[in-house]
VEXRO-322986 format. One record per atom (N, C-alpha, C): residue in three letters; atom name; x, y, z negated. Coordinates in pm, whole numbers, plus 50000, padded with zeros to 5 digits. Each point is the difference from the previous one (the first is absolute). Example, Ala and Ser with C-alpha at 12.3 -4.5 7.8 and 13.67 -1.06 7.14 Angstrom:
<atoms>
ATOM   res   atom      c1      c2      c3
ATOM   ala      N   51319   49431   49220
ATOM   ala     CA   49911   50119   50000
ATOM   ala      C   50090   50120   50000
ATOM   ser      N   49965   50105   50072
ATOM   ser     CA   50082   50119   49994
ATOM   ser      C   49923   50109   49927
</atoms>
This chain:
<atoms>
ATOM   res   atom      c1      c2      c3
ATOM   met      N   32545   73944   36439
ATOM   met     CA   50066   50083   49925
ATOM   met      C   50079   50115   50088
ATOM   asp      N   50028   50110   49964
ATOM   asp     CA   50030   50094   50085
ATOM   asp      C   50119   50045   49921
ATOM   thr      N   50160   49986   50046
ATOM   thr     CA   50089   50031   49903
ATOM   thr      C   50107   50152   50066
ATOM   asn      N   49962   50012   50125
ATOM   asn     CA   50010   50112   50060
ATOM   asn      C   50088   50144   49916
ATOM   thr      N   49901   50002   49921
ATOM   thr     CA   49999   50122   49934
ATOM   thr      C   50115   49970   49900
ATOM   phe      N   50074   49919   49969
ATOM   phe     CA   50123   49971   49894
ATOM   phe      C   50102   49976   50105
ATOM   asp      N   50105   50016   49979
ATOM   asp     CA   50110   49933   50058
ATOM   asp      C   50148   50007   49896
ATOM   ile      N   50035   49880   49946
ATOM   ile     CA   50087   49991   49873
ATOM   ile      C   50118   50024   50087
ATOM   gln      N   50048   49961   50110
ATOM   gln     CA   50096   50029   50085
ATOM   gln      C   50046   50148   49997
ATOM   asp      N   49871   50073   50029
ATOM   asp     CA   50063   50151   49980
ATOM   asp      C   49970   50065   49900
ATOM   thr      N   49966   49937   49902
ATOM   thr     CA   49975   50087   49819
ATOM   thr      C   50133   49935   49983
ATOM   phe      N   50093   49899   50027
ATOM   phe     CA   50134   49947   49957
ATOM   phe      C   50085   50079   50089
ATOM   asn      N   50019   50022   50121
ATOM   asn     CA   50076   50121   50078
ATOM   asn      C   49963   50103   49930
ATOM   arg      N   49905   50045   49956
ATOM   arg     CA   50005   50164   49911
ATOM   arg      C   50096   50017   49873
ATOM   leu      N   49979   49881   49879
ATOM   leu     CA   50085   49967   49904
ATOM   leu      C   50149   50025   50052
ATOM   leu      N   50035   49906   50089
ATOM   leu     CA   50163   50002   50029
ATOM   leu      C   50046   50156   50081
ATOM   arg      N   49890   50074   49980
ATOM   arg     CA   50058   50138   50043
ATOM   arg      C   50044   50081   49902
ATOM   lys      N   49931   49962   49888
ATOM   lys     CA   49991   50093   49874
ATOM   lys      C   50119   49975   49944
ATOM   gly      N   50109   50144   49944
ATOM   gly     CA   50135   49971   49959
ATOM   gly      C   50063   49857   50058
ATOM   arg      N   50113   49971   49971
ATOM   arg     CA   50105   49922   50026
ATOM   arg      C   49956   49874   49980
ATOM   his      N   49979   49916   50098
ATOM   his     CA   49929   49876   50027
ATOM   his      C   50127   49901   49958
ATOM   ile      N   49988   49891   49874
ATOM   ile     CA   50089   49910   49921
ATOM   ile      C   49957   49875   50051
ATOM   tyr      N   49907   49967   49988
ATOM   tyr     CA   49939   49873   50049
ATOM   tyr      C   49825   50026   50038
ATOM   gly      N   50006   49881   50100
ATOM   gly     CA   49813   49952   50003
ATOM   gly      C   50016   49891   50047
ATOM   tyr      N   49878   49979   49997
ATOM   tyr     CA   49949   49869   50030
ATOM   tyr      C   49816   49986   50024
ATOM   leu      N   49952   49936   50135
ATOM   leu     CA   49927   49989   50045
ATOM   leu      C   49944   49861   50058
ATOM   gly      N   49923   49937   49915
ATOM   gly     CA   49945   49864   50070
ATOM   gly      C   49919   49927   49898
ATOM   glu      N   50032   49888   49997
ATOM   glu     CA   49922   49906   49876
ATOM   glu      C   50090   49983   49890
ATOM   leu      N   49882   49946   49908
ATOM   leu     CA   50079   50004   49859
ATOM   leu      C   49965   49850   49968
ATOM   ser      N   50132   49923   50011
ATOM   ser     CA   49920   49843   49949
ATOM   ser      C   50154   49951   49897
ATOM   gly      N   49995   49904   49961
ATOM   gly     CA   50062   49957   49880
ATOM   gly      C   50137   50026   50094
ATOM   ile      N   50058   49940   50092
ATOM   ile     CA   50093   50021   50059
ATOM   ile      C   50057   50149   50056
ATOM   asn      N   49929   50074   50047
ATOM   asn     CA   49980   50130   50009
ATOM   asn      C   50042   50077   49863
ATOM   phe      N   49925   49990   49914
ATOM   phe     CA   50019   50044   49837
ATOM   phe      C   50159   50013   49970
ATOM   asp      N   50060   49847   50036
ATOM   asp     CA   50165   50017   49949
ATOM   asp      C   50074   50070   50095
ATOM   thr      N   49971   50014   50147
ATOM   thr     CA   50083   50046   50052
ATOM   thr      C   49992   50140   50033
ATOM   ile      N   49889   50056   49955
ATOM   ile     CA   49958   50108   49943
ATOM   ile      C   50107   50063   49896
ATOM   leu      N   50019   49926   49906
ATOM   leu     CA   50043   50039   49894
ATOM   leu      C   50145   49990   49998
ATOM   glu      N   50061   49884   50091
ATOM   glu     CA   50162   50008   50038
ATOM   glu      C   50002   50121   50120
ATOM   asn      N   49926   50020   50061
ATOM   asn     CA   50004   50109   50070
ATOM   asn      C   50049   50144   49935
ATOM   val      N   49889   50022   49932
ATOM   val     CA   49985   50120   49895
ATOM   val      C   50160   50011   49927
ATOM   glu      N   50037   49893   49932
ATOM   glu     CA   50057   50007   49930
ATOM   glu      C   50156   50062   50021
ATOM   ser      N   50038   49911   50135
ATOM   ser     CA   50103   49998   50068
ATOM   ser      C   50006   50180   50052
ATOM   thr      N   49898   50065   50063
ATOM   thr     CA   49973   50171   50040
ATOM   thr      C   50038   50028   49879
ATOM   leu      N   49923   49983   49857
ATOM   leu     CA   50041   50101   49951
ATOM   leu      C   50121   50011   49940
ATOM   asn      N   50044   49905   50019
ATOM   asn     CA   50184   49987   49959
ATOM   asn      C   50068   50070   50075
ATOM   thr      N   49989   50029   50103
ATOM   thr     CA   50068   50061   50090
ATOM   thr      C   49975   50197   50011
ATOM   glu      N   49841   49980   50021
ATOM   glu     CA   49964   50149   49964
ATOM   glu      C   49955   50039   49895
ATOM   val      N   49996   49957   49871
ATOM   val     CA   49991   50083   49896
ATOM   val      C   50093   49997   49900
ATOM   pro      N   50104   50059   49990
ATOM   pro     CA   50101   50009   49914
ATOM   pro      C   49996   49946   49845
ATOM   asp      N   49914   50048   49948
ATOM   asp     CA   49956   50005   49852
ATOM   asp      C   49922   49850   49940
ATOM   arg      N   50085   49939   49934
ATOM   arg     CA   49922   49871   49965
ATOM   arg      C   49854   50034   49949
ATOM   lys      N   50003   50046   49885
ATOM   lys     CA   49869   50053   49943
ATOM   lys      C   49926   50035   50116
ATOM   ser      N   50007   50074   50069
ATOM   ser     CA   49921   50049   50106
ATOM   ser      C   49955   49856   50106
ATOM   arg      N   50096   49940   50048
ATOM   arg     CA   49983   49858   50060
ATOM   arg      C   49902   49912   49912
ATOM   lys      N   50017   49998   49845
ATOM   lys     CA   49926   49886   49917
ATOM   lys      C   49852   50050   50034
ATOM   lys      N   49980   50118   49956
ATOM   lys     CA   49840   50056   50028
ATOM   lys      C   49951   49979   50054
ATOM   ile      N   50027   50009   50139
ATOM   ile     CA   49994   50017   50147
ATOM   ile      C   49922   49839   50020
ATOM   phe      N   50142   49937   49983
ATOM   phe     CA   49977   49839   50028
ATOM   phe      C   49857   49964   49868
ATOM   ser      N   49961   50093   49903
ATOM   ser     CA   49905   49939   49876
ATOM   ser      C   49832   50029   50082
ATOM   val      N   50087   50117   50068
ATOM   val     CA   49852   50006   50101
ATOM   val      C   49953   49957   50100
ATOM   ile      N   50073   49995   50065
ATOM   ile     CA   49987   49865   50116
ATOM   ile      C   49914   49874   49949
ATOM   ile      N   50086   49934   49916
ATOM   ile     CA   49946   49865   49968
ATOM   ile      C   49867   50039   49950
ATOM   glu      N   49962   50104   49879
ATOM   glu     CA   49845   50013   49949
ATOM   glu      C   49907   50076   50146
ATOM   gly      N   50060   50040   50053
ATOM   gly     CA   49927   50065   50176
ATOM   gly      C   50007   49862   50051
ATOM   leu      N   50041   49872   49999
ATOM   leu     CA   49992   49876   50119
ATOM   leu      C   49887   49917   49909
ATOM   gln      N   50055   50013   49851
ATOM   gln     CA   49878   49918   49941
ATOM   gln      C   49897   50041   49995
ATOM   asn      N   49948   50157   50007
ATOM   asn     CA   49870   50055   49995
ATOM   asn      C   49940   49982   50193
ATOM   leu      N   50101   49985   50068
ATOM   leu     CA   49924   49976   50143
ATOM   leu      C   49970   49840   49977
ATOM   his      N   50087   49963   49963
ATOM   his     CA   49921   49830   49989
ATOM   his      C   49898   49959   49895
ATOM   ala      N   49951   50095   49920
ATOM   ala     CA   49918   49996   49909
ATOM   ala      C   49881   50062   50099
ATOM   tyr      N   49955   50074   50064
ATOM   tyr     CA   49940   50082   50062
ATOM   tyr      C   50006   49945   50141
ATOM   phe      N   50068   49864   50038
ATOM   phe     CA   49965   49936   50130
ATOM   phe      C   49844   49954   50070
ATOM   cys      N   49962   50087   50056
ATOM   cys     CA   49854   49967   50062
ATOM   cys      C   49969   49875   50104
ATOM   glu      N   49957   49884   49929
ATOM   glu     CA   49969   49921   50103
ATOM   glu      C   49948   50012   50134
ATOM   val      N   49861   50069   49923
ATOM   val     CA   49909   50057   50141
ATOM   val      C   50062   50089   50114
ATOM   cys      N   50117   50103   49931
ATOM   cys     CA   50096   50045   50085
ATOM   cys      C   50055   49872   50048
ATOM   asp      N   50036   49960   49982
ATOM   asp     CA   50119   49901   50045
ATOM   asp      C   49953   49921   50106
ATOM   leu      N   49866   49973   50027
ATOM   leu     CA   49873   49896   50060
ATOM   leu      C   49993   50126   50135
ATOM   glu      N   50025   50127   49977
ATOM   glu     CA   49936   50093   50128
ATOM   glu      C   50176   50010   50031
ATOM   gly      N   50109   49933   49984
ATOM   gly     CA   50139   50043   50003
ATOM   gly      C   50045   50142   49993
ATOM   leu      N   49947   50081   49880
ATOM   leu     CA   50039   50068   49951
ATOM   leu      C   50067   49938   49854
ATOM   asn      N   50159   49991   50029
ATOM   asn     CA   50044   49927   49875
ATOM   asn      C   50178   50084   50008
ATOM   asp      N   49974   50100   50033
ATOM   asp     CA   50119   50051   50033
ATOM   asp      C   50019   50094   49870
ATOM   ile      N   50126   50016   49939
ATOM   ile     CA   50044   50056   49897
ATOM   ile      C   50101   50122   50041
ATOM   phe      N   50053   50106   49927
ATOM   phe     CA   50114   50066   50039
ATOM   phe      C   50082   50074   49852
ATOM   ile      N   50077   50008   50009
ATOM   ile     CA   50116   50011   49915
ATOM   ile      C   50059   50116   50076
ATOM   cys      N   50070   50105   49895
ATOM   cys     CA   50077   50128   50082
ATOM   cys      C   50105   50083   49891
ATOM   ile      N   50080   49975   50007
ATOM   ile     CA   50090   50102   49868
ATOM   ile      C   50053   50114   50074
ATOM   asn      N   50012   50102   49979
ATOM   asn     CA   50034   50148   50053
ATOM   asn      C   50050   50076   49866
ATOM   lys      N   50125   50057   50022
ATOM   lys     CA   50063   50127   49902
ATOM   lys      C   49990   50105   50086
ATOM   asp      N   49959   50116   49901
ATOM   asp     CA   49987   50147   50024
ATOM   asp      C   50046   50038   49866
ATOM   gly      N   50147   50085   50046
ATOM   gly     CA   50048   50052   49866
ATOM   gly      C   50034   49861   49949
ATOM   his      N   49944   50073   49816
ATOM   his     CA   50050   49888   49889
ATOM   his      C   49886   49903   49999
ATOM   leu      N   49917   49959   50058
ATOM   leu     CA   49881   49957   49993
ATOM   leu      C   49935   49879   50114
ATOM   tyr      N   50032   49880   49948
ATOM   tyr     CA   49932   49903   50098
ATOM   tyr      C   49859   49961   50007
ATOM   his      N   49975   49983   50127
ATOM   his     CA   49824   50012   50019
ATOM   his      C   50006   49833   50027
ATOM   ile      N   49904   49918   49942
ATOM   ile     CA   50002   49905   50042
ATOM   ile      C   49818   49955   50011
ATOM   tyr      N   49994   49957   50140
ATOM   tyr     CA   49851   49969   50023
ATOM   tyr      C   49974   49862   50027
ATOM   thr      N   49896   49984   49976
ATOM   thr     CA   49981   49836   50031
ATOM   thr      C   49841   50014   50063
ATOM   gly      N   49927   49944   50072
ATOM   gly     CA   49905   49993   50074
ATOM   gly      C   49920   49828   50049
ATOM   asn      N   49896   50027   49961
ATOM   asn     CA   49912   49879   50050
ATOM   asn      C   49872   49986   50009
ATOM   phe      N   49917   49901   50063
ATOM   phe     CA   49838   50030   50056
ATOM   phe      C   49968   49901   49872
ATOM   leu      N   49891   50049   49937
ATOM   leu     CA   49895   50000   49908
ATOM   leu      C   49872   49965   50018
ATOM   leu      N   49911   49973   49941
ATOM   leu     CA   49880   49996   50008
ATOM   leu      C   49953   50145   49924
ATOM   ala      N   49922   50072   50114
ATOM   ala     CA   49977   50145   49924
ATOM   ala      C   49899   50045   49884
ATOM   glu      N   49934   49861   49953
ATOM   glu     CA   49891   49974   49876
ATOM   glu      C   50183   50020   49904
ATOM   asp      N   50112   49925   49993
ATOM   asp     CA   50073   49997   49902
ATOM   asp      C   50082   50121   49982
ATOM   phe      N   49991   50108   50088
ATOM   phe     CA   50055   50108   50010
ATOM   phe      C   49960   50114   49891
ATOM   lys      N   49867   49931   49951
ATOM   lys     CA   49980   50131   49904
ATOM   lys      C   50033   49945   49873
ATOM   gly      N   50064   49903   49969
ATOM   gly     CA   50016   49973   49881
ATOM   gly      C   50152   50026   49962
ATOM   val      N   50090   49937   50155
ATOM   val     CA   50139   50070   49968
ATOM   val      C   50024   50139   49981
ATOM   glu      N   49929   50100   50078
ATOM   glu     CA   49985   50153   49979
ATOM   glu      C   49965   50004   49890
ATOM   ser      N   49899   49943   49903
ATOM   ser     CA   49951   50033   49904
ATOM   ser      C   50104   49979   49882
ATOM   arg      N   50077   49915   50026
ATOM   arg     CA   50130   49933   49905
ATOM   arg      C   50096   50106   50018
ATOM   ile      N   50063   50065   50119
ATOM   ile     CA   50085   50076   50044
ATOM   ile      C   49999   50119   49930
ATOM   lys      N   49816   50052   50038
ATOM   lys     CA   49968   50130   49906
ATOM   lys      C   50028   50019   49840
ATOM   ile      N   49965   49872   49945
ATOM   ile     CA   50036   49971   49871
ATOM   ile      C   50155   50068   49952
ATOM   ile      N   50055   49852   50037
ATOM   ile     CA   50116   50042   50003
ATOM   ile      C   50054   50127   49990
ATOM   asn      N   50003   50032   50149
ATOM   asn     CA   50073   50146   50026
ATOM   asn      C   49934   50093   49904
ATOM   ala      N   49911   49988   49942
ATOM   ala     CA   49948   50121   49875
ATOM   ala      C   50117   49926   49896
ATOM   leu      N   50060   49934   49967
ATOM   leu     CA   50076   49935   49877
ATOM   leu      C   50109   50103   50001
ATOM   thr      N   50049   50033   49894
ATOM   thr     CA   50128   50031   49977
ATOM   thr      C   50103   49920   49995
ATOM   lys      N   50169   50024   50002
ATOM   lys     CA   50085   49861   50016
ATOM   lys      C   49960   49913   49829
ATOM   glu      N   50024   50074   49930
ATOM   glu     CA   49987   49954   49852
ATOM   glu      C   49859   49903   49997
ATOM   gln      N   49895   50019   50076
ATOM   gln     CA   49876   49975   49954
ATOM   gln      C   50009   49874   50107
ATOM   leu      N   50066   49989   50121
ATOM   leu     CA   49991   49925   50101
ATOM   leu      C   50123   49858   49933
ATOM   arg      N   50077   50013   49899
ATOM   arg     CA   50103   49951   49942
ATOM   arg      C   49878   49911   49877
ATOM   gln      N   49929   50099   49959
ATOM   gln     CA   49866   49916   49912
ATOM   gln      C   49971   49923   50076
ATOM   leu      N   49903   50012   50075
ATOM   leu     CA   49888   49896   50074
ATOM   leu      C   50098   49892   50025
ATOM   tyr      N   50084   50006   50076
ATOM   tyr     CA   50142   49932   50069
ATOM   tyr      C   50003   49892   49880
ATOM   arg      N   50017   50019   49870
ATOM   arg     CA   50017   49906   49876
ATOM   arg      C   49888   49950   49970
ATOM   gly      N   49880   50087   50020
ATOM   gly     CA   49856   49935   49938
ATOM   gly      C   49977   49923   50117
ATOM   val      N   50026   49987   50100
ATOM   val     CA   49953   49903   50127
ATOM   val      C   50025   49885   49968
ATOM   leu      N   50155   50009   49944
ATOM   leu     CA   50082   49874   50032
ATOM   leu      C   49959   49953   49882
ATOM   glu      N   49980   50068   49830
ATOM   glu     CA   49952   49932   49890
ATOM   glu      C   49858   49909   50038
ATOM   tyr      N   49915   50091   50042
ATOM   tyr     CA   49860   49949   49980
ATOM   tyr      C   49907   49955   50137
ATOM   gly      N   50109   50090   50106
ATOM   gly     CA   49916   49935   50133
ATOM   gly      C   49970   49907   50037
ATOM   gly      N   49860   49946   50054
ATOM   gly     CA   50014   49895   50084
ATOM   gly      C   50025   49989   50135
ATOM   ala      N   50012   49924   50097
ATOM   ala     CA   50002   50001   50123
ATOM   ala      C   49900   50060   50098
ATOM   ser      N   50040   50071   50119
ATOM   ser     CA   49897   50125   50080
ATOM   ser      C   49925   49867   50033
ATOM   arg      N   49903   50073   50132
ATOM   arg     CA   49974   49893   50088
ATOM   arg      C   50083   49945   50141
ATOM   thr      N   50097   50069   49982
ATOM   thr     CA   50122   49955   50124
ATOM   thr      C   50109   49898   49913
ATOM   gly      N   49961   49969   49877
ATOM   gly     CA   50093   49934   49928
ATOM   gly      C   50095   50032   49893
ATOM   gly      N   50024   50115   50055
ATOM   gly     CA   50134   50054   49933
ATOM   gly      C   49954   50084   49843
ATOM   ala      N   50092   50071   49925
ATOM   ala     CA   49927   50039   49883
ATOM   ala      C   49945   50152   50000
ATOM   gly      N   50020   50099   50151
ATOM   gly     CA   49960   50107   49992
ATOM   gly      C   50133   50088   50001
ATOM   leu      N   50077   49956   50028
ATOM   leu     CA   50160   50061   49932
ATOM   leu      C   50016   50072   50132
ATOM   gly      N   49974   49976   50119
ATOM   gly     CA   50072   50045   50103
ATOM   gly      C   49983   50124   50023
ATOM   phe      N   49921   50105   49995
ATOM   phe     CA   49969   50146   50079
ATOM   phe      C   50085   50026   49828
ATOM   ile      N   49970   49980   49856
ATOM   ile     CA   50078   50087   49929
ATOM   ile      C   50162   49993   49975
ATOM   asp      N   50038   49879   50025
ATOM   asp     CA   50124   49970   50076
ATOM   asp      C   50085   50106   50090
ATOM   leu      N   49902   49968   50107
ATOM   leu     CA   50056   50139   50153
ATOM   leu      C   49958   50132   49884
ATOM   ala      N   49914   50045   49932
ATOM   ala     CA   49986   50133   49929
ATOM   ala      C   50150   50035   49936
ATOM   lys      N   50014   49913   49946
ATOM   lys     CA   50083   50023   49870
ATOM   lys      C   50186   50034   50050
ATOM   arg      N   49997   49952   50132
ATOM   arg     CA   50111   50010   50066
ATOM   arg      C   50026   50096   50081
ATOM   ser      N   49877   50063   50060
ATOM   ser     CA   49955   50091   50091
ATOM   ser      C   50035   50164   49924
ATOM   gln      N   50057   50095   50089
ATOM   gln     CA   50016   50122   49939
ATOM   gln      C   49903   50074   50025
ATOM   glu      N   49896   49983   50080
ATOM   glu     CA   49910   50041   49994
ATOM   glu      C   49897   49908   50021
ATOM   asp      N   49818   50080   50015
ATOM   asp     CA   49894   49892   49988
ATOM   asp      C   50007   49921   50124
ATOM   leu      N   49958   49854   49987
ATOM   leu     CA   49976   49928   50102
ATOM   leu      C   49914   50070   50057
ATOM   met      N   50039   49972   50173
ATOM   met     CA   49915   50061   50121
ATOM   met      C   49956   49899   50048
ATOM   tyr      N   49893   50017   50067
ATOM   tyr     CA   49926   49936   50084
ATOM   tyr      C   49941   50035   50108
ATOM   arg      N   49928   49941   50132
ATOM   arg     CA   49898   50016   50094
ATOM   arg      C   49933   49888   50004
ATOM   tyr      N   49903   50020   50051
ATOM   tyr     CA   49920   49908   50042
ATOM   tyr      C   49931   50035   50194
ATOM   asp      N   50055   49911   50063
ATOM   asp     CA   49952   49982   50145
ATOM   asp      C   49875   49921   50013
ATOM   lys      N   49886   50033   50053
ATOM   lys     CA   49902   49909   50030
ATOM   lys      C   50022   49933   50122
ATOM   val      N   50010   49872   50012
ATOM   val     CA   50009   49915   50133
ATOM   val      C   49876   49978   50054
ATOM   asp      N   49891   49950   49894
ATOM   asp     CA   49855   49979   50074
ATOM   asp      C   49916   50026   49830
ATOM   glu      N   49862   49947   50012
ATOM   glu     CA   49919   50000   49909
ATOM   glu      C   50042   49899   49902
ATOM   glu      N   50112   49867   49984
ATOM   glu     CA   49997   49939   49944
ATOM   glu      C   50188   49994   49961
ATOM   ile      N   50123   50076   50040
ATOM   ile     CA   50087   49974   50033
ATOM   ile      C   50056   50154   49933
ATOM   ala      N   50110   50049   49937
ATOM   ala     CA   50046   50083   50037
ATOM   ala      C   50214   49969   49987
ATOM   phe      N   50008   50114   49998
ATOM   phe     CA   50208   50000   50003
ATOM   phe      C   49993   50073   49859
ATOM   phe      N   50113   49929   49919
ATOM   phe     CA   50020   50095   49868
ATOM   phe      C   50138   50000   50021
ATOM   thr      N   50013   50171   49981
ATOM   thr     CA   50187   49994   49996
ATOM   thr      C   50017   50058   49869
ATOM   leu      N   50116   49981   49908
ATOM   leu     CA   50056   50040   49901
ATOM   leu      C   50105   50044   49974
ATOM   glu      N   50052   50115   49976
ATOM   glu     CA   50113   50089   49985
ATOM   glu      C   50049   50013   49864
ATOM   val      N   50115   49938   49944
ATOM   val     CA   50025   50013   49865
ATOM   val      C   50167   50062   50032
ATOM   val      N   50053   50081   49921
ATOM   val     CA   50076   50115   50009
ATOM   val      C   50111   49991   49910
ATOM   val      N   50127   49952   50032
ATOM   val     CA   50094   49952   49890
ATOM   val      C   50133   50127   50039
ATOM   ser      N   50029   50048   49823
ATOM   ser     CA   50103   50065   50039
ATOM   ser      C   50142   49965   49995
ATOM   glu      N   50115   50049   50036
ATOM   glu     CA   50166   49938   50011
ATOM   glu      C   50032   49991   49839
</atoms>
């Protein structure tokens, strides 16, 4: 496998320089790290984000983002040693930009992209209705969840969900998601 075309550290470092950096994590995602990441994010938000409501929105986005990273964990990627993820929170004016990134199978990206495009096309009211409908009638998705993750993130975001796809090789890609939350 030739992974020289994608460098997670370089991608992470570029994000750290966007706006005023508040929090960043680059490393493996495990049950132990999950708790530590959440504790560190909560502590950082308590000192860096004065508004309680903003802290709550950002923290909710981080929790949902971590759940998505876990749900789309790529076992093939893990076998190849590509098991790192990143989380980055930056502030630009009155907006907080929350980035998450993970390796995934390239074939899974089409489904992720399709869901994001559909969600981005909806109004906030349509998102609320879709969310309620999935809660009421939806079953489990292929990843074991109810399919609410991207819907929930879009409801909290001030802008469309933004994403980037970087090809690592023929089988594996790196997916970066950006969610924007206002103060």
